[in-house]
py3Dmol code that shows the C-alpha trace and the ligand (Angstrom):
import py3Dmol

protein = """\
ATOM      1  CA  MET A   1     -42.400  -9.008  78.714  1.00  0.00           C
ATOM      2  CA  GLY A   2     -45.109  -7.136  76.905  1.00  0.00           C
ATOM      3  CA  LYS A   3     -48.690  -7.732  75.957  1.00  0.00           C
ATOM      4  CA  ASP A   4     -48.357  -7.489  72.232  1.00  0.00           C
ATOM      5  CA  ALA A   5     -45.934  -6.610  69.346  1.00  0.00           C
ATOM      6  CA  ASP A   6     -46.134  -2.867  69.972  1.00  0.00           C
ATOM      7  CA  ASP A   7     -45.045  -3.437  73.622  1.00  0.00           C
ATOM      8  CA  VAL A   8     -42.181  -5.675  72.399  1.00  0.00           C
ATOM      9  CA  GLY A   9     -41.081  -2.840  70.099  1.00  0.00           C
ATOM     10  CA  ARG A  10     -41.289  -0.184  72.767  1.00  0.00           C
ATOM     11  CA  LEU A  11     -39.456  -2.188  75.451  1.00  0.00           C
ATOM     12  CA  ALA A  12     -36.740  -3.470  73.128  1.00  0.00           C
ATOM     13  CA  ALA A  13     -36.256   0.042  71.700  1.00  0.00           C
ATOM     14  CA  GLU A  14     -35.655   1.416  75.249  1.00  0.00           C
ATOM     15  CA  ILE A  15     -32.646  -0.924  75.445  1.00  0.00           C
ATOM     16  CA  VAL A  16     -31.264   0.219  72.110  1.00  0.00           C
ATOM     17  CA  LEU A  17     -31.978   3.861  72.982  1.00  0.00           C
ATOM     18  CA  ALA A  18     -30.053   3.448  76.284  1.00  0.00           C
ATOM     19  CA  VAL A  19     -27.072   2.092  74.359  1.00  0.00           C
ATOM     20  CA  VAL A  20     -27.103   5.061  71.811  1.00  0.00           C
ATOM     21  CA  ARG A  21     -27.641   7.617  74.572  1.00  0.00           C
ATOM     22  CA  GLY A  22     -24.507   6.205  76.264  1.00  0.00           C
ATOM     23  CA  ASN A  23     -22.588   6.159  72.972  1.00  0.00           C
ATOM     24  CA  PRO A  24     -23.900   8.316  70.081  1.00  0.00           C
ATOM     25  CA  ALA A  25     -21.441   6.376  67.738  1.00  0.00           C
ATOM     26  CA  ALA A  26     -22.741   2.954  68.858  1.00  0.00           C
ATOM     27  CA  VAL A  27     -22.706  -0.066  66.519  1.00  0.00           C
ATOM     28  CA  LEU A  28     -26.031  -1.832  66.084  1.00  0.00           C
ATOM     29  CA  GLY A  29     -26.460  -5.372  64.751  1.00  0.00           C
ATOM     30  CA  LEU A  30     -29.570  -5.357  62.534  1.00  0.00           C
ATOM     31  CA  ALA A  31     -31.944  -8.305  61.971  1.00  0.00           C
ATOM     32  CA  THR A  32     -34.588  -8.184  59.244  1.00  0.00           C
ATOM     33  CA  GLY A  33     -37.851 -10.030  58.964  1.00  0.00           C
ATOM     34  CA  SER A  34     -41.038  -9.352  60.904  1.00  0.00           C
ATOM     35  CA  SER A  35     -39.791  -9.683  64.466  1.00  0.00           C
ATOM     36  CA  PRO A  36     -37.703  -6.453  64.755  1.00  0.00           C
ATOM     37  CA  LEU A  37     -40.152  -4.197  62.754  1.00  0.00           C
ATOM     38  CA  PRO A  38     -41.883  -2.872  65.880  1.00  0.00           C
ATOM     39  CA  VAL A  39     -38.546  -2.151  67.338  1.00  0.00           C
ATOM     40  CA  TYR A  40     -37.413  -0.062  64.331  1.00  0.00           C
ATOM     41  CA  MET A  41     -40.803   1.727  64.401  1.00  0.00           C
ATOM     42  CA  ALA A  42     -40.321   2.658  68.066  1.00  0.00           C
ATOM     43  CA  LEU A  43     -36.747   3.796  67.385  1.00  0.00           C
ATOM     44  CA  ALA A  44     -37.832   5.916  64.473  1.00  0.00           C
ATOM     45  CA  ALA A  45     -40.493   7.543  66.703  1.00  0.00           C
ATOM     46  CA  SER A  46     -37.867   8.562  69.212  1.00  0.00           C
ATOM     47  CA  ALA A  47     -36.149  11.972  68.858  1.00  0.00           C
ATOM     48  CA  LEU A  48     -32.677  10.466  69.273  1.00  0.00           C
ATOM     49  CA  ASP A  49     -29.916  11.392  66.794  1.00  0.00           C
ATOM     50  CA  PHE A  50     -28.766   8.193  64.943  1.00  0.00           C
ATOM     51  CA  SER A  51     -26.548  10.009  62.469  1.00  0.00           C
ATOM     52  CA  ARG A  52     -23.307   8.762  63.994  1.00  0.00           C
ATOM     53  CA  VAL A  53     -24.585   5.256  64.771  1.00  0.00           C
ATOM     54  CA  SER A  54     -23.291   2.430  62.596  1.00  0.00           C
ATOM     55  CA  GLY A  55     -25.303  -0.649  61.572  1.00  0.00           C
ATOM     56  CA  PHE A  56     -24.376  -4.112  60.372  1.00  0.00           C
ATOM     57  CA  ALA A  57     -27.145  -6.342  58.936  1.00  0.00           C
ATOM     58  CA  LEU A  58     -27.097 -10.039  59.802  1.00  0.00           C
ATOM     59  CA  ASP A  59     -27.662 -11.362  56.361  1.00  0.00           C
ATOM     60  CA  GLU A  60     -28.544 -10.962  52.701  1.00  0.00           C
ATOM     61  CA  TYR A  61     -30.020 -13.200  50.057  1.00  0.00           C
ATOM     62  CA  LEU A  62     -28.000 -14.350  47.083  1.00  0.00           C
ATOM     63  CA  GLY A  63     -29.567 -14.230  43.601  1.00  0.00           C
ATOM     64  CA  LEU A  64     -31.863 -11.218  43.844  1.00  0.00           C
ATOM     65  CA  PRO A  65     -31.334  -8.314  41.519  1.00  0.00           C
ATOM     66  CA  ASP A  66     -29.857  -5.188  42.947  1.00  0.00           C
ATOM     67  CA  GLY A  67     -32.711  -3.021  44.372  1.00  0.00           C
ATOM     68  CA  HIS A  68     -35.138  -5.968  44.714  1.00  0.00           C
ATOM     69  CA  PRO A  69     -37.680  -4.895  47.376  1.00  0.00           C
ATOM     70  CA  GLN A  70     -37.141  -8.114  49.397  1.00  0.00           C
ATOM     71  CA  SER A  71     -33.377  -7.849  49.330  1.00  0.00           C
ATOM     72  CA  TYR A  72     -32.158  -7.028  52.810  1.00  0.00           C
ATOM     73  CA  ALA A  73     -30.291  -4.049  51.500  1.00  0.00           C
ATOM     74  CA  GLU A  74     -33.617  -2.522  50.434  1.00  0.00           C
ATOM     75  CA  VAL A  75     -35.413  -3.634  53.588  1.00  0.00           C
ATOM     76  CA  ILE A  76     -32.686  -2.146  55.852  1.00  0.00           C
ATOM     77  CA  ARG A  77     -32.776   1.098  53.774  1.00  0.00           C
ATOM     78  CA  THR A  78     -36.531   1.460  53.998  1.00  0.00           C
ATOM     79  CA  VAL A  79     -37.222   0.267  57.564  1.00  0.00           C
ATOM     80  CA  VAL A  80     -33.955   1.223  59.368  1.00  0.00           C
ATOM     81  CA  THR A  81     -31.582   3.707  57.665  1.00  0.00           C
ATOM     82  CA  GLU A  82     -34.099   6.212  56.360  1.00  0.00           C
ATOM     83  CA  PRO A  83     -36.679   6.200  59.198  1.00  0.00           C
ATOM     84  CA  LEU A  84     -33.948   6.450  61.884  1.00  0.00           C
ATOM     85  CA  GLY A  85     -31.969   9.040  60.003  1.00  0.00           C
ATOM     86  CA  MET A  86     -28.816   6.988  59.892  1.00  0.00           C
ATOM     87  CA  ASP A  87     -25.928   7.869  57.615  1.00  0.00           C
ATOM     88  CA  PRO A  88     -26.076   5.300  54.671  1.00  0.00           C
ATOM     89  CA  ARG A  89     -22.261   5.213  54.686  1.00  0.00           C
ATOM     90  CA  ARG A  90     -22.374   3.723  58.151  1.00  0.00           C
ATOM     91  CA  VAL A  91     -24.972   1.070  57.396  1.00  0.00           C
ATOM     92  CA  HIS A  92     -23.611  -2.248  56.058  1.00  0.00           C
ATOM     93  CA  VAL A  93     -25.390  -5.190  54.425  1.00  0.00           C
ATOM     94  CA  PRO A  94     -23.474  -8.203  53.016  1.00  0.00           C
ATOM     95  CA  ASP A  95     -23.018  -7.590  49.287  1.00  0.00           C
ATOM     96  CA  PRO A  96     -24.330 -10.537  47.285  1.00  0.00           C
ATOM     97  CA  HIS A  97     -23.325  -9.191  43.865  1.00  0.00           C
ATOM     98  CA  GLY A  98     -19.562  -9.779  43.807  1.00  0.00           C
ATOM     99  CA  THR A  99     -17.879 -12.865  42.458  1.00  0.00           C
ATOM    100  CA  ASP A 100     -15.855 -13.779  45.462  1.00  0.00           C
ATOM    101  CA  HIS A 101     -18.287 -14.302  48.344  1.00  0.00           C
ATOM    102  CA  ALA A 102     -15.715 -15.826  50.688  1.00  0.00           C
ATOM    103  CA  ALA A 103     -13.458 -12.770  50.397  1.00  0.00           C
ATOM    104  CA  HIS A 104     -16.375 -10.431  50.887  1.00  0.00           C
ATOM    105  CA  ALA A 105     -17.546 -12.392  53.939  1.00  0.00           C
ATOM    106  CA  ALA A 106     -14.048 -12.071  55.483  1.00  0.00           C
ATOM    107  CA  ASP A 107     -14.055  -8.353  54.671  1.00  0.00           C
ATOM    108  CA  TYR A 108     -17.477  -7.993  56.335  1.00  0.00           C
ATOM    109  CA  ASP A 109     -16.212  -9.618  59.580  1.00  0.00           C
ATOM    110  CA  ALA A 110     -13.065  -7.413  59.439  1.00  0.00           C
ATOM    111  CA  ALA A 111     -15.156  -4.242  58.934  1.00  0.00           C
ATOM    112  CA  LEU A 112     -17.200  -5.187  61.962  1.00  0.00           C
ATOM    113  CA  ALA A 113     -14.044  -5.749  64.055  1.00  0.00           C
ATOM    114  CA  ALA A 114     -12.575  -2.506  62.713  1.00  0.00           C
ATOM    115  CA  VAL A 115     -15.454  -0.486  64.274  1.00  0.00           C
ATOM    116  CA  GLY A 116     -14.967  -2.252  67.557  1.00  0.00           C
ATOM    117  CA  GLY A 117     -17.710  -4.940  67.217  1.00  0.00           C
ATOM    118  CA  VAL A 118     -21.426  -4.710  67.766  1.00  0.00           C
ATOM    119  CA  ASP A 119     -22.721  -2.994  70.953  1.00  0.00           C
ATOM    120  CA  VAL A 120     -26.285  -4.472  70.720  1.00  0.00           C
ATOM    121  CA  GLN A 121     -27.364  -7.087  68.338  1.00  0.00           C
ATOM    122  CA  ILE A 122     -31.056  -7.271  67.574  1.00  0.00           C
ATOM    123  CA  LEU A 123     -32.136 -10.847  66.858  1.00  0.00           C
ATOM    124  CA  GLY A 124     -35.221 -12.724  65.712  1.00  0.00           C
ATOM    125  CA  VAL A 125     -35.484 -16.482  65.833  1.00  0.00           C
ATOM    126  CA  GLY A 126     -36.502 -18.670  62.932  1.00  0.00           C
ATOM    127  CA  SER A 127     -39.012 -21.547  63.477  1.00  0.00           C
ATOM    128  CA  ASN A 128     -36.148 -23.989  63.089  1.00  0.00           C
ATOM    129  CA  GLY A 129     -33.965 -22.138  65.519  1.00  0.00           C
ATOM    130  CA  HIS A 130     -31.823 -20.204  63.119  1.00  0.00           C
ATOM    131  CA  ILE A 131     -30.411 -16.767  64.051  1.00  0.00           C
ATOM    132  CA  GLY A 132     -29.149 -14.775  61.154  1.00  0.00           C
ATOM    133  CA  PHE A 133     -29.472 -17.538  58.550  1.00  0.00           C
ATOM    134  CA  ASN A 134     -27.383 -19.915  60.533  1.00  0.00           C
ATOM    135  CA  GLU A 135     -29.542 -22.987  59.927  1.00  0.00           C
ATOM    136  CA  PRO A 136     -29.496 -26.029  62.156  1.00  0.00           C
ATOM    137  CA  GLY A 137     -26.040 -27.654  62.196  1.00  0.00           C
ATOM    138  CA  SER A 138     -24.171 -24.345  61.797  1.00  0.00           C
ATOM    139  CA  ALA A 139     -21.028 -24.387  63.907  1.00  0.00           C
ATOM    140  CA  PHE A 140     -21.144 -22.156  67.003  1.00  0.00           C
ATOM    141  CA  ASP A 141     -17.809 -20.748  66.002  1.00  0.00           C
ATOM    142  CA  SER A 142     -18.809 -20.030  62.350  1.00  0.00           C
ATOM    143  CA  CYS A 143     -17.918 -16.695  60.660  1.00  0.00           C
ATOM    144  CA  THR A 144     -19.744 -14.800  57.905  1.00  0.00           C
ATOM    145  CA  ARG A 145     -20.206 -17.064  54.954  1.00  0.00           C
ATOM    146  CA  VAL A 146     -22.509 -18.385  52.174  1.00  0.00           C
ATOM    147  CA  VAL A 147     -25.069 -20.908  53.376  1.00  0.00           C
ATOM    148  CA  PRO A 148     -27.980 -22.665  51.661  1.00  0.00           C
ATOM    149  CA  LEU A 149     -31.326 -21.786  53.159  1.00  0.00           C
ATOM    150  CA  ALA A 150     -33.265 -24.575  54.829  1.00  0.00           C
ATOM    151  CA  GLU A 151     -36.484 -25.586  53.052  1.00  0.00           C
ATOM    152  CA  ARG A 152     -38.390 -24.625  56.224  1.00  0.00           C
ATOM    153  CA  THR A 153     -36.903 -21.166  56.093  1.00  0.00           C
ATOM    154  CA  ARG A 154     -37.760 -20.873  52.418  1.00  0.00           C
ATOM    155  CA  GLN A 155     -41.370 -21.812  53.196  1.00  0.00           C
ATOM    156  CA  ASP A 156     -41.486 -19.411  56.207  1.00  0.00           C
ATOM    157  CA  ASN A 157     -40.261 -16.565  54.019  1.00  0.00           C
ATOM    158  CA  ALA A 158     -42.422 -17.304  50.998  1.00  0.00           C
ATOM    159  CA  ARG A 159     -44.882 -14.782  52.376  1.00  0.00           C
ATOM    160  CA  PHE A 160     -42.506 -12.012  51.255  1.00  0.00           C
ATOM    161  CA  PHE A 161     -42.356 -13.262  47.634  1.00  0.00           C
ATOM    162  CA  ASP A 162     -44.797 -13.603  44.725  1.00  0.00           C
ATOM    163  CA  THR A 163     -44.425 -17.466  44.698  1.00  0.00           C
ATOM    164  CA  PRO A 164     -42.474 -19.873  46.975  1.00  0.00           C
ATOM    165  CA  ASP A 165     -40.216 -20.604  43.983  1.00  0.00           C
ATOM    166  CA  HIS A 166     -38.995 -17.025  44.048  1.00  0.00           C
ATOM    167  CA  VAL A 167     -37.482 -17.381  47.484  1.00  0.00           C
ATOM    168  CA  PRO A 168     -33.695 -17.501  47.070  1.00  0.00           C
ATOM    169  CA  ARG A 169     -31.853 -20.702  47.907  1.00  0.00           C
ATOM    170  CA  GLU A 170     -28.690 -19.239  49.304  1.00  0.00           C
ATOM    171  CA  CYS A 171     -27.601 -16.283  51.382  1.00  0.00           C
ATOM    172  CA  LEU A 172     -24.699 -14.616  53.011  1.00  0.00           C
ATOM    173  CA  THR A 173     -25.029 -14.624  56.781  1.00  0.00           C
ATOM    174  CA  GLN A 174     -23.031 -13.495  59.737  1.00  0.00           C
ATOM    175  CA  GLY A 175     -21.824 -16.595  61.564  1.00  0.00           C
ATOM    176  CA  ILE A 176     -22.844 -17.645  64.902  1.00  0.00           C
ATOM    177  CA  GLY A 177     -19.391 -16.809  66.215  1.00  0.00           C
ATOM    178  CA  THR A 178     -19.735 -13.392  64.592  1.00  0.00           C
ATOM    179  CA  ILE A 179     -23.124 -12.796  66.318  1.00  0.00           C
ATOM    180  CA  PHE A 180     -21.897 -14.151  69.601  1.00  0.00           C
ATOM    181  CA  GLY A 181     -19.111 -11.472  69.537  1.00  0.00           C
ATOM    182  CA  ALA A 182     -21.703  -8.669  70.148  1.00  0.00           C
ATOM    183  CA  ARG A 183     -21.457  -7.171  73.594  1.00  0.00           C
ATOM    184  CA  GLN A 184     -25.272  -7.508  74.039  1.00  0.00           C
ATOM    185  CA  LEU A 185     -27.840  -9.699  72.432  1.00  0.00           C
ATOM    186  CA  LEU A 186     -31.399  -8.484  72.211  1.00  0.00           C
ATOM    187  CA  LEU A 187     -33.810 -11.273  71.121  1.00  0.00           C
ATOM    188  CA  VAL A 188     -37.303 -10.087  70.159  1.00  0.00           C
ATOM    189  CA  ALA A 189     -40.322 -12.289  69.394  1.00  0.00           C
ATOM    190  CA  HIS A 190     -44.020 -11.787  69.206  1.00  0.00           C
ATOM    191  CA  GLY A 191     -46.879 -14.089  68.242  1.00  0.00           C
ATOM    192  CA  GLY A 192     -47.862 -17.678  69.139  1.00  0.00           C
ATOM    193  CA  HIS A 193     -45.823 -19.179  66.290  1.00  0.00           C
ATOM    194  CA  LYS A 194     -42.656 -18.038  68.190  1.00  0.00           C
ATOM    195  CA  ALA A 195     -43.609 -19.804  71.408  1.00  0.00           C
ATOM    196  CA  GLU A 196     -41.887 -23.099  70.627  1.00  0.00           C
ATOM    197  CA  PRO A 197     -38.746 -21.578  69.105  1.00  0.00           C
ATOM    198  CA  VAL A 198     -38.420 -19.229  72.065  1.00  0.00           C
ATOM    199  CA  ARG A 199     -38.848 -22.114  74.496  1.00  0.00           C
ATOM    200  CA  ARG A 200     -36.204 -24.150  72.837  1.00  0.00           C
ATOM    201  CA  ALA A 201     -33.826 -21.149  72.534  1.00  0.00           C
ATOM    202  CA  LEU A 202     -34.121 -20.340  76.185  1.00  0.00           C
ATOM    203  CA  GLN A 203     -34.832 -23.627  77.969  1.00  0.00           C
ATOM    204  CA  GLY A 204     -33.751 -26.375  75.559  1.00  0.00           C
ATOM    205  CA  PRO A 205     -30.433 -27.975  75.296  1.00  0.00           C
ATOM    206  CA  VAL A 206     -27.609 -25.742  73.977  1.00  0.00           C
ATOM    207  CA  THR A 207     -26.913 -27.470  70.616  1.00  0.00           C
ATOM    208  CA  GLU A 208     -25.819 -26.598  67.113  1.00  0.00           C
ATOM    209  CA  ASP A 209     -29.047 -28.380  66.000  1.00  0.00           C
ATOM    210  CA  PHE A 210     -30.887 -25.432  67.362  1.00  0.00           C
ATOM    211  CA  PRO A 211     -28.587 -22.513  66.850  1.00  0.00           C
ATOM    212  CA  ALA A 212     -30.505 -19.865  68.894  1.00  0.00           C
ATOM    213  CA  SER A 213     -29.766 -21.972  72.028  1.00  0.00           C
ATOM    214  CA  ILE A 214     -26.285 -20.446  71.921  1.00  0.00           C
ATOM    215  CA  ILE A 215     -27.756 -17.261  73.528  1.00  0.00           C
ATOM    216  CA  GLN A 216     -27.948 -19.228  76.864  1.00  0.00           C
ATOM    217  CA  ARG A 217     -24.144 -18.945  76.890  1.00  0.00           C
ATOM    218  CA  HIS A 218     -23.827 -15.242  76.196  1.00  0.00           C
ATOM    219  CA  PRO A 219     -23.039 -13.038  79.150  1.00  0.00           C
ATOM    220  CA  HIS A 220     -25.423 -10.163  78.304  1.00  0.00           C
ATOM    221  CA  VAL A 221     -28.774 -11.200  76.776  1.00  0.00           C
ATOM    222  CA  THR A 222     -32.094  -9.494  76.944  1.00  0.00           C
ATOM    223  CA  VAL A 223     -35.159 -11.239  75.612  1.00  0.00           C
ATOM    224  CA  VAL A 224     -38.315  -9.248  74.948  1.00  0.00           C
ATOM    225  CA  LEU A 225     -41.483 -11.247  74.263  1.00  0.00           C
ATOM    226  CA  ASP A 226     -45.159 -10.732  74.060  1.00  0.00           C
ATOM    227  CA  ASP A 227     -47.523 -12.931  76.012  1.00  0.00           C
ATOM    228  CA  ALA A 228     -48.035 -15.295  73.100  1.00  0.00           C
ATOM    229  CA  ALA A 229     -44.346 -15.871  72.388  1.00  0.00           C
ATOM    230  CA  ALA A 230     -43.695 -16.362  76.105  1.00  0.00           C
ATOM    231  CA  SER A 231     -46.581 -18.789  76.569  1.00  0.00           C
ATOM    232  CA  LEU A 232     -44.557 -22.026  76.697  1.00  0.00           C
ATOM    233  CA  LEU A 233     -41.954 -20.742  79.184  1.00  0.00           C
ATOM    234  CA  GLY A 234     -42.027 -22.033  82.727  1.00  0.00           C
ATOM    235  CA  ASP A 235     -42.324 -19.495  85.510  1.00  0.00           C
ATOM    236  CA  ALA A 236     -38.605 -19.890  86.445  1.00  0.00           C
ATOM    237  CA  ALA A 237     -37.588 -18.440  83.066  1.00  0.00           C
ATOM    238  CA  ALA A 238     -40.176 -15.743  82.807  1.00  0.00           C
ATOM    239  CA  VAL A 239     -38.511 -12.577  81.457  1.00  0.00           C
TER     240      VAL A 239
END
"""
ligand_1 = """\
16
F6R
C -33.249 -12.063 59.262
C -32.753 -12.997 60.303
C -33.634 -14.165 60.677
C -34.994 -13.798 61.197
C -35.809 -14.995 61.384
C -37.136 -14.732 61.955
O -32.281 -11.046 59.196
O -31.709 -12.775 60.812
O -32.940 -14.920 61.599
O -34.808 -13.077 62.359
O -35.920 -15.757 60.204
O -37.859 -14.048 60.976
P -39.252 -13.307 61.315
O -38.928 -12.241 62.235
O -39.692 -12.779 59.991
O -40.156 -14.348 61.829
"""
view = py3Dmol.view(width=600, height=400)
view.addModel(protein, "pdb")
view.setStyle({"model": 0}, {"cartoon": {"style": "trace"}})
view.addModel(ligand_1, "xyz")
view.setStyle({"model": 1}, {"stick": {}})
view.zoomTo()
view.show()
């Protein structure tokens, strides 16, 4: 546990750095949004060589033009690939611009399998419990696919767009089954607005109605929280 977002970034980055030190060609699972930003900043500040590391983003909006600053391809490029000095050919984001999304989704899962799966998956949690964009009701064994964004998610993410109407309505997301296949999950959260989602993820019932609760079943999970995000956890589950 850390005091604030910077501590969360530093502590979570230590875990990623240990994985990459052990395997300079490690595969990272990459979340976007606000939660992992301090982690990426701490990784970028390290002197480690990421040039052989691969990355697979969790998700991408449908309907944004190529190069849109809020597309996750752009976000990953600007906050991960370039600051960490990763090879862009090794960094993958679901491509929303083709015509056959189902085929692309299957190819994405196949590409992930072909590199041996994700070594450490960085995760944030949505206020409604989504991981990736697996909204409540997503099957625990789901694969990468197109999903409609929940209204709650669209409202939460409106802060990144000019108007709430500009928030896309659909996305391509890794499935919960895809995410669960990672060898290690690394959930990061900071801020009081994450306290309730974190509590439900870690201490609530394991249910598809709150997708992040699946992490309770994963054999290798690390949760890095600041004081505010941890504030609703009982002592027994303090991390
Ligand atoms: C984004 C993603 C989402 C976010 C979640 C929390 O790639 O996978 O699950 O992690 O929406 O977003 P923030 O961190 O912006 O609160």
